[in-house]
N, C-alpha and C positions, 0 to 999 in steps of 0.2 A: 437145432435153432430154435424148433415151435417150443421148448423148453424156457429157452431162452426168454421168447416173445410172451409166453404166458407168466414169467418171474416177473417182468418189467410191467406186463398189468396188473399184477397181485400188488406191488409197490406204489401204482399210482391210483388204484383203487382202494387202499388203504390210508395215501395221504388226504384223498377228498374226504375218505370218512373222517377223520380227524379234525379237516378244516370244518365239515357241517356240526362236527361235536363244540371245535372250539368257536362256530360263532353261536350256538345254542345257549353256550355259555354264557357269550355276552350279551344276545336277548334277555337271559333273564335276570341280568345282573342291571340292565336299563329299566326294564319292566320293574323291577323292586324299587325302584327308583320314583318311576313314574306315578302321580298321582288319581289318575284314571278318573278326573273331572270331568270329562265328555267322553259319551258314548254314541255307539253307533250299530247299526242291526247287520247281524252279517250270516254266513255259514260257516259252520265249524266240521269239517272231516277229520276222524281219525284213522278208520281204513276206507279203503274204496267199499262204496255201498252204504255207510254209515255217515249219516252226515245230520246234523242238528242248528234250530235258528237257534242264534246266540245275540246276545246282546254283549260288545265288545267294546274296550279303550279306544277312543279316534285316535291317539296317539300312537301306544306300542302295540294295537291289537291283541291285550290281554283279553283273553273269556270274561268276562263279570258273572254272566247267566246264563245259562244253558237251557233249552226246552227239555232236557233229556235230566235236567236237579230234578230230585224227589221232590221239591217244594216248585212242582213247575211253576213258571213265571206265564202270567197269560197280558197281563197292563204292559202295554207301552205307550207313552204318551210323547208325542214330537213335541220339542220347545222352537222348533224353527219351522220356515215353510221352505225350505230349500230342500235338494237332493241328500248332503249330507246330513241328516238330520241329525238330533241329539233325542236320546229317548230317556225316561226316568224307571229304573227296573224296578218292580211292584211284585210281590209275590201274589199267589191266589189265598195262602194263609194271611193275609195283611189284613 
């Protein structure tokens, strides 16, 4: 009985992992088509405790520039006066 419950759990978990994988593929396709012409400030976390400040696309959330990039970005200039500011990405090497 417990073994059957565990097998059922495994099947459900595998279905969910596949749904996540499928969704990530669709997101990737959408991001390839996006022009990324408006950006916003954000945070990106790739594992617990590891977070970076980023500039990301306002529409698809693609990370455009990260504070962890080798050419560390510093200058970000707001182009609007609202809470959803647009930013121009600049590098310290420019």
